[in-house]
C-alpha positions as CSV (number, residue, x, y, z in Angstrom):
1,M,26.9,-5.2,-18.7
2,L,23.4,-3.9,-18.8
3,G,22.7,-1.4,-21.5
4,T,20.0,1.3,-21.7
5,L,17.4,-1.1,-23.1
6,D,18.2,-3.6,-20.3
7,R,17.7,-1.0,-17.6
8,Y,14.5,0.3,-19.2
9,L,12.9,-3.1,-19.3
10,I,14.1,-4.2,-15.8
11,R,12.7,-1.0,-14.4
12,K,9.4,-1.6,-16.1
13,Y,9.3,-5.2,-15.0
14,L,10.0,-4.5,-11.3
15,A,7.8,-1.5,-11.1
16,T,4.8,-3.3,-12.6
17,F,5.5,-6.4,-10.5
18,F,5.5,-4.5,-7.2
19,F,2.4,-2.6,-8.3
20,A,0.6,-5.9,-9.0
21,V,1.7,-7.2,-5.6
22,L,0.3,-4.1,-3.9
23,I,-3.1,-4.3,-5.8
24,F,-3.6,-8.0,-5.3
25,T,-2.5,-7.8,-1.6
26,I,-5.1,-5.1,-0.9
27,I,-7.8,-7.2,-2.6
28,S,-6.9,-10.4,-0.8
29,M,-6.8,-8.6,2.6
30,A,-10.3,-7.1,1.9
31,I,-11.7,-10.5,1.0
32,D,-10.0,-12.2,4.0
33,F,-11.2,-9.4,6.4
34,S,-14.8,-9.8,5.2
35,E,-14.7,-13.5,6.0
36,K,-13.1,-13.2,9.4
37,V,-14.6,-9.9,10.7
38,K,-17.1,-11.8,12.8
39,S,-14.4,-13.7,14.6
40,F,-12.4,-10.5,15.1
41,I,-15.4,-8.9,16.8
42,E,-16.6,-11.8,18.9
43,K,-13.3,-13.1,20.1
44,P,-11.1,-11.3,22.6
45,C,-8.4,-10.3,20.2
46,T,-6.8,-6.8,20.1
47,L,-6.2,-4.5,17.2
48,G,-2.5,-5.0,17.5
49,E,-2.8,-8.8,17.3
50,I,-5.0,-8.5,14.2
51,L,-2.6,-6.1,12.4
52,F,0.8,-7.3,13.5
53,D,0.4,-10.9,14.5
54,Y,-2.1,-11.9,11.8
55,Y,-2.1,-9.6,8.8
56,T,1.7,-9.2,8.7
57,G,2.0,-13.0,8.2
58,F,-1.0,-13.1,6.0
59,V,0.4,-10.6,3.5
60,L,3.7,-12.5,3.3
61,Y,1.9,-15.9,3.0
62,M,-0.3,-14.7,0.2
63,G,2.6,-13.1,-1.6
64,G,4.7,-16.3,-1.4
65,L,1.7,-18.4,-2.5
66,L,0.7,-16.3,-5.6
67,L,4.0,-14.6,-6.5
68,P,4.4,-16.6,-9.8
69,L,0.9,-15.5,-10.8
70,Y,1.7,-11.9,-9.9
71,V,4.8,-12.1,-12.1
72,L,2.9,-13.5,-15.1
73,V,0.2,-10.8,-14.8
74,A,2.8,-8.1,-14.5
75,V,4.9,-9.3,-17.5
76,V,1.9,-9.7,-19.7
77,F,0.5,-6.2,-18.6
78,F,3.6,-4.1,-19.3
79,T,4.8,-6.1,-22.3
80,S,1.3,-5.8,-23.9
81,R,1.3,-2.0,-23.5
82,M,4.8,-1.9,-25.1
83,A,3.5,-4.1,-28.0
84,F,0.4,-1.9,-28.4
85,N,2.7,1.2,-28.6
86,A,4.9,-0.6,-31.2
87,E,7.9,-0.5,-28.8
88,I,8.5,-4.2,-29.1
89,L,8.3,-4.1,-32.9
90,S,10.7,-1.1,-33.0
91,I,13.2,-3.0,-30.8
92,L,13.1,-6.0,-33.1
93,N,13.3,-3.9,-36.2
94,A,16.5,-2.2,-34.7
95,G,18.2,-5.6,-35.0
96,V,17.7,-6.9,-31.4
97,S,16.9,-10.6,-31.5
98,F,14.2,-12.1,-29.4
99,W,16.7,-13.9,-27.2
100,R,18.6,-10.6,-26.6
101,L,15.2,-9.0,-25.7
102,L,14.6,-11.8,-23.3
103,R,17.8,-11.2,-21.3
104,P,16.6,-8.2,-19.2
105,Y,13.4,-10.1,-18.5
106,L,15.3,-13.0,-17.1
107,V,17.6,-10.7,-15.0
108,A,14.6,-9.1,-13.4
109,G,12.9,-12.5,-13.1
110,G,16.0,-13.8,-11.4
111,V,15.9,-11.0,-8.8
112,V,12.3,-11.8,-8.0
113,A,13.1,-15.6,-7.9
114,V,15.9,-15.0,-5.4
115,L,13.5,-12.9,-3.3
116,H,10.9,-15.6,-3.5
117,L,13.5,-18.3,-2.4
118,S,14.4,-16.3,0.7
119,L,10.8,-15.6,1.5
120,N,9.7,-19.2,1.0
121,H,12.5,-20.9,2.9
122,F,12.9,-18.4,5.9
123,L,10.8,-15.3,6.2
124,I,7.3,-16.6,5.4
125,P,7.6,-19.6,7.8
126,M,8.7,-17.3,10.6
127,A,5.8,-14.9,9.9
128,N,3.4,-17.9,9.7
129,K,4.1,-18.8,13.3
130,S,2.2,-15.8,14.6
131,R,-0.4,-16.0,11.9
132,L,-1.3,-19.6,12.4
133,K,-1.2,-19.2,16.2
134,F,-3.7,-16.3,15.9
135,E,-6.0,-18.4,13.6
136,R,-5.9,-21.4,15.9
137,T,-6.7,-19.2,18.9
138,Y,-9.4,-17.0,17.5
139,V,-10.6,-18.2,14.1
140,W,-10.2,-21.9,13.3
141,T,-10.3,-23.5,16.8
142,D,-11.0,-27.1,15.6
143,Q,-8.0,-27.7,13.4
144,E,-6.2,-29.8,16.0
145,K,-5.4,-33.3,14.8
146,G,-3.4,-36.2,16.2
147,K,-3.5,-39.5,18.0
148,K,-3.8,-39.4,21.8
149,S,-4.6,-43.0,22.6
150,Y,-2.9,-46.3,21.9
151,V,0.1,-44.7,20.3
152,H,3.1,-46.7,19.0
153,L,6.2,-44.9,17.9
154,L,9.8,-45.8,17.2
155,V,12.1,-43.5,19.2
156,G,15.3,-45.0,18.2
157,A,16.9,-47.7,16.0
158,D,16.2,-50.3,18.8
159,R,13.7,-48.5,21.0
160,K,9.9,-48.4,20.8
161,V,7.4,-46.5,23.0
162,Y,3.8,-47.2,23.6
163,V,1.4,-44.8,25.2
164,Q,-2.1,-45.8,26.3
165,G,-3.4,-42.2,26.6
166,Y,-2.2,-38.6,26.5
167,D,-3.7,-35.5,28.1
168,K,-2.6,-32.4,26.2
169,N,-3.7,-30.0,28.9
170,N,-1.4,-31.5,31.6
171,K,1.1,-32.9,29.1
172,T,0.8,-36.2,30.8
173,A,1.0,-39.7,29.3
174,T,-0.6,-42.7,31.0
175,G,0.3,-46.3,30.5
176,M,3.7,-45.7,29.0
177,R,5.8,-48.6,27.9
178,L,9.3,-48.3,26.6
179,E,10.8,-51.4,24.9
180,Q,14.5,-52.0,24.2
181,F,15.1,-54.7,21.7
182,K,17.9,-56.2,19.5
183,D,17.7,-58.7,16.6
184,N,13.9,-59.1,17.2
185,R,14.5,-60.0,20.8
186,V,13.2,-57.8,23.7
187,L,16.1,-56.9,26.1
188,S,14.2,-54.7,28.6
189,L,10.7,-53.5,29.2
190,L,10.0,-50.3,31.2
191,E,6.3,-49.6,32.2
192,A,5.2,-46.5,34.0
193,Q,1.7,-45.7,35.1
194,Q,2.3,-42.0,34.4
195,A,4.8,-39.9,32.5
196,V,4.8,-36.1,32.9
197,W,6.6,-33.8,30.4
198,K,8.9,-31.3,32.2
199,E,9.3,-28.1,30.1
200,K,12.4,-26.9,31.9
201,T,14.5,-30.0,31.5
202,G,12.9,-31.3,28.3
203,R,12.5,-34.7,29.8
204,W,9.8,-37.1,30.9
205,E,9.2,-37.7,34.6
206,L,8.2,-41.3,35.2
207,N,6.1,-42.2,38.2
208,N,5.4,-45.7,39.6
209,Y,7.4,-47.6,37.1
210,T,8.7,-51.1,36.7
211,V,11.7,-52.5,34.8
212,R,12.0,-56.0,33.4
213,T,15.2,-57.2,31.8
214,F,15.5,-60.4,29.8
215,D,18.6,-62.6,29.5
216,G,17.5,-65.6,27.5
217,L,14.9,-67.4,29.6
218,R,16.0,-65.4,32.7
219,E,13.8,-62.4,33.7
220,T,14.6,-59.7,36.3
221,F,11.8,-57.6,37.7
222,R,12.1,-54.4,39.7
223,R,9.6,-51.9,40.9
224,Y,10.4,-48.2,41.7
225,N,8.3,-45.7,43.5
226,T,10.6,-42.7,43.3
227,P,10.2,-40.4,40.2
228,L,12.7,-40.8,37.4
229,D,13.7,-38.1,34.9
230,T,14.5,-39.8,31.6
231,A,15.4,-38.5,28.1
232,I,13.1,-40.1,25.4
233,N,13.0,-39.1,21.8
234,L,9.4,-38.1,22.3
235,L,7.8,-34.7,22.4
236,P,4.3,-33.5,23.2
237,E,4.0,-32.3,19.6
238,D,4.2,-35.9,18.5
239,F,0.7,-36.5,19.8
240,I,-0.9,-33.3,18.5
241,W,-0.4,-31.6,15.2
242,Y,-2.2,-29.3,12.7
243,H,-2.7,-30.0,9.0
244,N,-0.8,-26.8,8.1
245,Q,2.0,-26.8,10.7
246,N,4.5,-27.5,7.9
247,E,3.9,-23.9,6.7
248,E,5.4,-22.5,10.0
249,M,8.6,-24.4,9.7
250,T,11.7,-23.0,8.1
251,S,13.5,-25.3,5.7
252,V,16.0,-26.2,8.3
253,E,13.2,-27.2,10.7
254,L,11.5,-29.1,7.8
255,K,14.6,-31.2,7.2
256,Q,14.9,-32.0,10.9
257,A,11.2,-33.0,11.0
258,I,11.6,-35.2,7.9
259,A,14.6,-37.0,9.5
260,R,12.7,-37.4,12.8
261,D,9.5,-38.8,11.3
262,R,11.4,-41.1,8.9
263,S,13.2,-42.6,11.9
264,R,9.8,-43.3,13.5
265,G,8.2,-44.7,10.5
266,L,5.6,-41.9,10.3
267,L,3.9,-40.9,7.0
268,T,3.8,-37.2,8.0
269,S,7.3,-36.9,6.6
270,R,5.8,-36.8,3.1
271,N,3.9,-33.6,3.9
272,Y,7.1,-32.0,5.0
273,E,9.0,-33.2,1.9
274,I,6.3,-31.8,-0.3
275,E,6.5,-28.4,1.4
276,L,10.3,-28.4,1.2
277,Y,10.5,-29.2,-2.5
278,R,7.6,-26.9,-3.4
279,R,9.4,-23.8,-2.0
280,T,12.3,-24.2,-4.4
281,A,10.2,-25.3,-7.4
282,D,7.9,-22.2,-7.1
283,A,10.9,-19.9,-7.4
284,F,12.0,-21.4,-10.7
285,T,8.4,-21.1,-11.9
286,I,8.9,-17.3,-12.0
287,L,11.5,-17.6,-14.7
288,I,9.4,-19.9,-16.8
289,L,6.3,-17.7,-16.5
290,T,8.4,-14.7,-17.4
291,V,9.4,-16.3,-20.7
292,I,5.7,-17.2,-21.3
293,G,4.6,-13.7,-20.6
294,L,7.0,-12.2,-23.1
295,A,6.1,-14.7,-25.8
296,V,2.4,-14.2,-25.3
297,A,2.3,-10.4,-25.0
298,G,5.1,-9.4,-27.3
299,R,3.0,-9.5,-30.4
300,K,0.5,-6.7,-31.3
301,V,-2.9,-8.3,-31.9
302,R,-6.3,-7.1,-32.7
303,G,-7.6,-7.9,-29.2
304,G,-5.0,-5.8,-27.5
305,M,-4.1,-5.9,-23.9
306,G,-7.4,-7.5,-22.9
307,L,-6.7,-10.6,-25.0
308,H,-3.2,-10.9,-23.6
309,L,-4.4,-10.6,-20.0
310,A,-7.1,-13.2,-20.7
311,I,-4.5,-15.6,-22.1
312,G,-2.0,-14.9,-19.2
313,I,-4.6,-15.4,-16.5
314,G,-5.8,-18.6,-18.2
315,L,-2.3,-19.9,-18.2
316,G,-1.8,-18.9,-14.6
317,A,-5.0,-20.7,-13.6
318,G,-3.8,-23.8,-15.5
319,Y,-0.5,-23.7,-13.6
320,I,-2.3,-23.5,-10.2
321,L,-4.6,-26.4,-11.2
322,L,-1.8,-28.5,-12.3
323,S,0.1,-27.7,-9.1
324,K,-2.8,-29.0,-7.0
325,F,-2.9,-32.2,-9.0
326,A,0.9,-32.7,-8.6
327,V,0.6,-32.2,-4.8
328,S,-2.2,-34.8,-4.7
329,F,-0.1,-37.3,-6.7
330,A,3.0,-36.7,-4.6
331,A,1.0,-37.0,-1.3
332,S,-0.6,-40.3,-2.4
333,G,2.7,-41.8,-3.4
334,S,1.7,-42.2,-7.1
335,V,4.9,-40.3,-8.2
336,P,8.1,-39.5,-6.4
337,I,7.8,-36.3,-4.3
338,L,10.6,-34.4,-6.1
339,L,9.2,-35.3,-9.5
340,G,5.7,-34.4,-8.4
341,M,6.7,-30.9,-7.3
342,W,8.6,-30.3,-10.6
343,I,5.9,-31.7,-13.0
344,P,4.2,-28.2,-13.4
345,N,7.5,-26.6,-14.1
346,L,8.4,-29.3,-16.7
347,V,5.0,-29.0,-18.4
348,F,5.1,-25.2,-18.5
349,L,8.7,-25.2,-19.6
350,A,7.6,-27.2,-22.7
351,V,4.7,-24.7,-23.2
352,A,7.2,-21.8,-22.9
353,L,9.5,-23.3,-25.5
354,W,6.6,-23.8,-27.8
355,L,5.4,-20.2,-27.4
356,V,8.9,-18.9,-27.9
357,G,9.0,-20.8,-31.2
358,K,5.7,-19.1,-32.3
359,A,6.6,-15.7,-30.9
360,Q,7.2,-12.6,-33.1
361,K,10.9,-12.5,-33.9
Protein backbone atom coordinates (compact mmCIF):
# COMPACT_ATOMS: atom_id res chain seq x y z
CA MET A 1 0.00 0.00 0.00
CA LEU A 2 1.21 3.48 -0.87
CA GLY A 3 0.93 6.06 1.88
CA THR A 4 0.72 9.83 1.70
CA LEU A 5 4.52 10.18 1.67
CA ASP A 6 4.81 7.62 -1.13
CA ARG A 7 2.28 9.38 -3.33
CA TYR A 8 3.91 12.74 -2.65
CA LEU A 9 7.38 11.53 -3.67
CA ILE A 10 6.13 9.56 -6.69
CA ARG A 11 4.23 12.61 -7.92
CA LYS A 12 7.33 14.79 -7.55
CA TYR A 13 9.51 12.17 -9.25
CA LEU A 14 7.29 11.75 -12.30
CA ALA A 15 6.43 15.44 -12.67
CA THR A 16 10.11 16.46 -12.57
CA PHE A 17 11.07 13.62 -14.89
CA PHE A 18 8.57 14.53 -17.60
CA PHE A 19 9.51 18.20 -17.25
CA ALA A 20 13.18 17.27 -17.78
CA VAL A 21 12.21 15.19 -20.82
CA LEU A 22 10.32 18.16 -22.27
CA ILE A 23 13.16 20.63 -21.71
CA PHE A 24 15.92 18.37 -23.04
CA THR A 25 13.78 17.34 -26.03
CA ILE A 26 13.26 20.96 -27.04
CA ILE A 27 16.99 21.63 -26.69
CA SER A 28 17.98 18.55 -28.71
CA MET A 29 15.46 19.39 -31.45
CA ALA A 30 16.80 22.94 -31.68
CA ILE A 31 20.40 21.70 -31.98
CA ASP A 32 19.45 19.05 -34.54
CA PHE A 33 17.42 21.52 -36.61
CA SER A 34 20.32 23.96 -36.73
CA GLU A 35 22.56 21.19 -38.09
CA LYS A 36 20.12 19.91 -40.72
CA VAL A 37 18.27 23.05 -41.78
CA LYS A 38 20.43 23.34 -44.91
CA SER A 39 19.41 19.86 -46.03
CA PHE A 40 15.75 20.63 -45.26
CA ILE A 41 15.89 23.71 -47.50
CA GLU A 42 17.93 22.28 -50.36
CA LYS A 43 16.32 18.83 -50.62
CA PRO A 44 12.75 18.28 -51.93
CA CYS A 45 11.29 17.26 -48.57
CA THR A 46 7.91 18.54 -47.37
CA LEU A 47 7.02 20.06 -44.01
CA GLY A 48 4.90 17.02 -43.21
CA GLU A 49 7.85 14.69 -43.81
CA ILE A 50 10.07 16.81 -41.56
CA LEU A 51 7.58 16.97 -38.70
CA PHE A 52 5.95 13.54 -38.81
CA ASP A 53 8.39 11.23 -40.58
CA TYR A 54 11.57 12.63 -39.09
CA TYR A 55 11.03 14.54 -35.84
CA THR A 56 8.47 12.10 -34.39
CA GLY A 57 11.09 9.36 -34.61
CA PHE A 58 13.85 11.74 -33.54
CA VAL A 59 12.07 12.69 -30.31
CA LEU A 60 11.47 9.05 -29.39
CA TYR A 61 15.03 8.07 -30.37
CA MET A 62 16.66 10.77 -28.24
CA GLY A 63 14.31 10.00 -25.37
CA GLY A 64 15.23 6.32 -25.42
CA LEU A 65 18.92 7.08 -25.74
CA LEU A 66 19.15 9.60 -22.89
CA LEU A 67 16.29 8.51 -20.62
CA PRO A 68 18.61 7.25 -17.84
CA LEU A 69 20.39 10.61 -17.82
CA TYR A 70 17.03 12.44 -17.68
CA VAL A 71 16.08 10.31 -14.67
CA LEU A 72 19.31 11.10 -12.84
CA VAL A 73 18.98 14.83 -13.43
CA ALA A 74 15.31 14.81 -12.38
CA VAL A 75 15.94 12.84 -9.18
CA VAL A 76 18.90 15.00 -8.19
CA PHE A 77 16.94 18.19 -8.96
CA PHE A 78 13.79 17.59 -6.92
CA THR A 79 15.56 15.71 -4.11
CA SER A 80 18.09 18.52 -3.76
CA ARG A 81 15.25 21.05 -3.44
CA MET A 82 13.63 18.90 -0.77
CA ALA A 83 16.94 18.63 1.09
CA PHE A 84 17.47 22.41 0.86
CA ASN A 85 13.99 22.96 2.32
CA ALA A 86 14.81 20.44 5.12
CA GLU A 87 12.06 18.08 3.93
CA ILE A 88 14.39 15.08 3.72
CA LEU A 89 15.78 15.80 7.19
CA SER A 90 12.25 16.11 8.61
CA ILE A 91 11.23 12.79 7.06
CA LEU A 92 14.26 11.04 8.55
CA ASN A 93 13.70 12.69 11.94
CA ALA A 94 10.12 11.40 11.90
CA GLY A 95 11.49 7.85 12.10
CA VAL A 96 11.42 6.98 8.40
CA SER A 97 14.48 4.94 7.49
CA PHE A 98 16.53 5.59 4.37
CA TRP A 99 15.39 2.29 2.85
CA ARG A 100 11.74 3.18 3.51
CA LEU A 101 12.36 6.57 1.91
CA LEU A 102 13.85 4.79 -1.11
CA ARG A 103 10.71 2.73 -1.75
CA PRO A 104 8.60 5.39 -3.56
CA TYR A 105 11.69 6.33 -5.60
CA LEU A 106 12.01 2.73 -6.78
CA VAL A 107 8.27 2.49 -7.51
CA ALA A 108 8.40 5.60 -9.72
CA GLY A 109 11.68 4.43 -11.23
CA GLY A 110 10.08 1.06 -11.98
CA VAL A 111 7.26 2.80 -13.87
CA VAL A 112 9.79 4.70 -15.97
CA ALA A 113 11.87 1.53 -16.48
CA VAL A 114 8.84 -0.39 -17.81
CA LEU A 115 8.05 2.56 -20.10
CA HIS A 116 11.66 2.53 -21.29
CA LEU A 117 11.53 -1.22 -21.98
CA SER A 118 8.44 -0.88 -24.17
CA LEU A 119 9.93 2.10 -25.99
CA ASN A 120 13.29 0.41 -26.57
CA HIS A 121 12.00 -2.95 -27.73
CA PHE A 122 9.02 -1.90 -29.87
CA LEU A 123 7.96 1.75 -30.25
CA ILE A 124 11.32 3.42 -30.91
CA PRO A 125 12.44 0.90 -33.59
CA MET A 126 9.13 1.34 -35.42
CA ALA A 127 9.48 5.12 -35.30
CA ASN A 128 13.12 4.84 -36.41
CA LYS A 129 12.06 3.25 -39.69
CA SER A 130 10.62 6.54 -40.99
CA ARG A 131 13.34 8.65 -39.32
CA LEU A 132 16.23 6.70 -40.83
CA LYS A 133 14.52 6.49 -44.22
CA PHE A 134 14.20 10.29 -44.18
CA GLU A 135 17.86 10.73 -43.19
CA ARG A 136 19.11 8.34 -45.88
CA THR A 137 16.99 10.07 -48.51
CA TYR A 138 17.58 13.73 -47.70
CA VAL A 139 20.43 14.12 -45.19
CA TRP A 140 23.02 11.34 -45.00
CA THR A 141 22.96 9.95 -48.53
CA ASP A 142 26.32 8.15 -48.31
CA GLN A 143 25.65 5.79 -45.38
CA GLU A 144 25.14 2.78 -47.60
CA LYS A 145 27.50 -0.10 -46.93
CA GLY A 146 27.77 -3.67 -48.08
CA LYS A 147 29.53 -6.08 -50.37
CA LYS A 148 28.29 -6.23 -53.98
CA SER A 149 30.98 -8.28 -55.70
CA TYR A 150 32.51 -11.69 -55.07
CA VAL A 151 30.06 -12.49 -52.28
CA HIS A 152 30.17 -15.89 -50.51
CA LEU A 153 27.31 -16.77 -48.15
CA LEU A 154 25.97 -19.87 -46.43
CA VAL A 155 22.25 -20.10 -47.19
CA GLY A 156 21.67 -23.38 -45.38
CA ALA A 157 23.38 -26.08 -43.40
CA ASP A 158 24.58 -27.70 -46.64
CA ARG A 159 24.17 -24.94 -49.23
CA LYS A 160 26.45 -22.10 -50.23
CA VAL A 161 25.89 -19.30 -52.72
CA TYR A 162 28.42 -17.24 -54.62
CA VAL A 163 27.57 -14.03 -56.48
CA GLN A 164 30.05 -12.36 -58.79
CA GLY A 165 28.25 -9.00 -58.87
CA TYR A 166 25.05 -7.38 -57.65
CA ASP A 167 23.17 -4.36 -59.04
CA LYS A 168 21.02 -2.77 -56.34
CA ASN A 169 18.99 -0.65 -58.80
CA ASN A 170 17.71 -3.64 -60.78
CA LYS A 171 18.06 -6.12 -57.91
CA THR A 172 19.97 -8.37 -60.25
CA ALA A 173 22.80 -10.74 -59.42
CA THR A 174 25.24 -11.86 -62.10
CA GLY A 175 27.41 -14.94 -62.02
CA MET A 176 25.42 -16.75 -59.34
CA ARG A 177 26.60 -20.18 -58.24
CA LEU A 178 24.65 -22.37 -55.83
CA GLU A 179 26.52 -25.31 -54.30
CA GLN A 180 24.91 -28.29 -52.58
CA PHE A 181 27.35 -30.34 -50.51
CA LYS A 182 27.48 -33.04 -47.85
CA ASP A 183 30.38 -34.34 -45.77
CA ASN A 184 32.79 -31.98 -47.57
CA ARG A 185 31.72 -33.36 -50.95
CA VAL A 186 29.95 -31.32 -53.62
CA LEU A 187 26.70 -33.01 -54.71
CA SER A 188 25.41 -30.47 -57.21
CA LEU A 189 26.46 -27.18 -58.73
CA LEU A 190 23.99 -24.71 -60.25
CA GLU A 191 25.41 -21.76 -62.21
CA ALA A 192 23.29 -18.95 -63.63
CA GLN A 193 24.44 -16.04 -65.72
CA GLN A 194 21.77 -13.83 -64.19
CA ALA A 195 19.38 -13.96 -61.21
CA VAL A 196 16.63 -11.36 -60.82
CA TRP A 197 14.80 -10.76 -57.54
CA LYS A 198 11.01 -10.91 -57.90
CA GLU A 199 9.32 -8.75 -55.29
CA LYS A 200 5.86 -10.32 -55.67
CA THR A 201 6.91 -13.92 -55.19
CA GLY A 202 9.94 -13.36 -52.97
CA ARG A 203 12.01 -15.63 -55.21
CA TRP A 204 14.95 -15.39 -57.57
CA GLU A 205 14.40 -15.88 -61.28
CA LEU A 206 17.39 -17.68 -62.81
CA ASN A 207 18.21 -17.16 -66.48
CA ASN A 208 20.58 -19.18 -68.67
CA TYR A 209 21.60 -21.63 -66.00
CA THR A 210 23.34 -24.98 -65.91
CA VAL A 211 23.16 -27.81 -63.38
CA ARG A 212 25.94 -30.26 -62.62
CA THR A 213 25.38 -33.25 -60.37
CA PHE A 214 28.14 -35.46 -59.01
CA ASP A 215 27.88 -39.12 -58.05
CA GLY A 216 31.38 -40.16 -57.14
CA LEU A 217 33.45 -39.81 -60.30
CA ARG A 218 30.34 -39.59 -62.48
CA GLU A 219 29.18 -36.12 -63.53
CA THR A 220 25.91 -35.10 -65.18
CA PHE A 221 25.65 -31.80 -67.00
CA ARG A 222 22.46 -30.06 -68.14
CA ARG A 223 21.80 -26.63 -69.64
CA TYR A 224 18.48 -24.76 -69.38
CA ASN A 225 17.35 -21.70 -71.34
CA THR A 226 13.92 -21.27 -69.77
CA PRO A 227 13.69 -19.06 -66.62
CA LEU A 228 13.44 -20.80 -63.26
CA ASP A 229 11.85 -19.36 -60.12
CA THR A 230 13.65 -20.74 -57.11
CA ALA A 231 13.56 -20.07 -53.37
CA ILE A 232 16.98 -19.26 -51.93
CA ASN A 233 17.64 -18.07 -48.40
CA LEU A 234 19.07 -14.86 -49.85
CA LEU A 235 17.58 -11.36 -49.90
CA PRO A 236 18.62 -8.09 -51.59
CA GLU A 237 19.21 -6.69 -48.09
CA ASP A 238 22.03 -9.19 -47.65
CA PHE A 239 24.13 -7.25 -50.16
CA ILE A 240 23.44 -3.73 -48.86
CA TRP A 241 23.07 -2.55 -45.28
CA TYR A 242 23.48 0.58 -43.17
CA HIS A 243 25.58 0.95 -40.05
CA ASN A 244 22.53 1.90 -37.96
CA GLN A 245 19.91 -0.40 -39.45
CA ASN A 246 19.78 -2.36 -36.16
CA GLU A 247 18.09 0.71 -34.66
CA GLU A 248 15.02 0.25 -36.88
CA MET A 249 14.46 -3.39 -35.93
CA THR A 250 12.12 -4.44 -33.16
CA SER A 251 13.52 -7.00 -30.74
CA VAL A 252 11.66 -9.78 -32.56
CA GLU A 253 13.27 -8.71 -35.84
CA LEU A 254 16.67 -8.50 -34.14
CA LYS A 255 16.40 -12.08 -32.92
CA GLN A 256 15.48 -13.23 -36.42
CA ALA A 257 18.42 -11.30 -37.90
CA ILE A 258 20.80 -12.79 -35.32
CA ALA A 259 19.68 -16.33 -36.14
CA ARG A 260 19.93 -15.66 -39.89
CA ASP A 261 23.41 -14.13 -39.76
CA ARG A 262 24.73 -16.83 -37.43
CA SER A 263 23.59 -19.50 -39.88
CA ARG A 264 25.54 -17.70 -42.61
CA GLY A 265 28.65 -17.13 -40.55
CA LEU A 266 28.37 -13.32 -40.71
CA LEU A 267 29.93 -11.10 -38.04
CA THR A 268 27.07 -8.56 -38.30
CA SER A 269 25.16 -10.71 -35.80
CA ARG A 270 27.32 -9.16 -33.03
CA ASN A 271 25.92 -5.70 -33.79
CA TYR A 272 22.39 -7.04 -33.53
CA GLU A 273 23.15 -8.81 -30.24
CA ILE A 274 24.69 -5.64 -28.77
CA GLU A 275 21.57 -3.66 -29.66
CA LEU A 276 19.26 -6.32 -28.24
CA TYR A 277 21.03 -6.60 -24.87
CA ARG A 278 21.54 -2.83 -24.61
CA ARG A 279 17.80 -2.19 -24.76
CA THR A 280 17.17 -4.26 -21.64
CA ALA A 281 20.27 -3.13 -19.73
CA ASP A 282 19.41 0.57 -20.20
CA ALA A 283 16.03 0.09 -18.52
CA PHE A 284 17.63 -1.37 -15.38
CA THR A 285 20.06 1.55 -15.37
CA ILE A 286 17.14 3.78 -14.46
CA LEU A 287 16.70 2.04 -11.10
CA ILE A 288 20.41 2.23 -10.33
CA LEU A 289 20.64 5.94 -11.18
CA THR A 290 17.52 6.58 -9.10
CA VAL A 291 19.28 5.17 -6.03
CA ILE A 292 22.42 7.20 -6.83
CA GLY A 293 20.36 10.38 -7.25
CA LEU A 294 18.72 10.02 -3.84
CA ALA A 295 22.00 9.13 -2.11
CA VAL A 296 23.80 12.13 -3.65
CA ALA A 297 21.10 14.80 -3.29
CA GLY A 298 19.46 13.67 -0.05
CA ARG A 299 21.95 15.52 2.15
CA LYS A 300 21.83 19.29 2.64
CA VAL A 301 25.26 20.70 1.79
CA ARG A 302 26.82 24.14 1.59
CA GLY A 303 26.98 24.07 -2.21
CA GLY A 304 23.24 23.48 -2.45
CA MET A 305 21.48 22.35 -5.61
CA GLY A 306 24.31 23.47 -7.88
CA LEU A 307 26.78 21.06 -6.28
CA HIS A 308 24.26 18.22 -6.41
CA LEU A 309 23.52 18.84 -10.09
CA ALA A 310 27.23 19.03 -10.89
CA ILE A 311 27.83 15.67 -9.20
CA GLY A 312 24.78 14.14 -10.88
CA ILE A 313 25.74 15.35 -14.37
CA GLY A 314 29.32 14.17 -13.78
CA LEU A 315 28.08 10.70 -12.83
CA GLY A 316 25.79 10.67 -15.87
CA ALA A 317 28.67 11.60 -18.16
CA GLY A 318 30.77 8.85 -16.57
CA TYR A 319 28.02 6.33 -17.24
CA ILE A 320 27.75 7.33 -20.92
CA LEU A 321 31.53 7.15 -21.32
CA LEU A 322 31.68 3.72 -19.69
CA SER A 323 28.81 2.54 -21.91
CA LYS A 324 30.73 3.52 -25.04
CA PHE A 325 33.79 1.60 -23.86
CA ALA A 326 31.62 -1.43 -23.06
CA VAL A 327 30.08 -1.38 -26.56
CA SER A 328 33.56 -1.21 -28.10
CA PHE A 329 34.80 -4.14 -26.02
CA ALA A 330 31.73 -6.22 -26.86
CA ALA A 331 31.93 -5.40 -30.59
CA SER A 332 35.60 -6.38 -30.75
CA GLY A 333 34.97 -9.67 -28.95
CA SER A 334 37.18 -8.78 -25.98
CA VAL A 335 34.34 -9.64 -23.59
CA PRO A 336 31.09 -11.61 -24.03
CA ILE A 337 28.35 -9.39 -25.43
CA LEU A 338 25.91 -9.91 -22.55
CA LEU A 339 28.60 -9.12 -19.97
CA GLY A 340 29.79 -6.11 -21.96
CA MET A 341 26.31 -4.57 -22.01
CA TRP A 342 25.92 -5.06 -18.25
CA ILE A 343 29.39 -3.85 -17.21
CA PRO A 344 28.21 -0.20 -16.76
CA ASN A 345 25.27 -1.39 -14.62
CA LEU A 346 27.50 -3.58 -12.47
CA VAL A 347 30.02 -0.77 -11.94
CA PHE A 348 27.37 1.81 -11.13
CA LEU A 349 25.52 -0.65 -8.89
CA ALA A 350 28.70 -0.85 -6.81
CA VAL A 351 28.89 2.98 -6.83
CA ALA A 352 25.23 3.17 -5.76
CA LEU A 353 25.76 0.79 -2.83
CA TRP A 354 28.81 2.76 -1.72
CA LEU A 355 26.90 6.06 -1.88
CA VAL A 356 23.99 4.54 0.04
CA GLY A 357 26.43 3.53 2.75
CA LYS A 358 27.64 7.15 2.96
CA ALA A 359 24.18 8.74 2.63
CA GLN A 360 22.48 10.64 5.40
CA LYS A 361 20.40 8.20 7.45
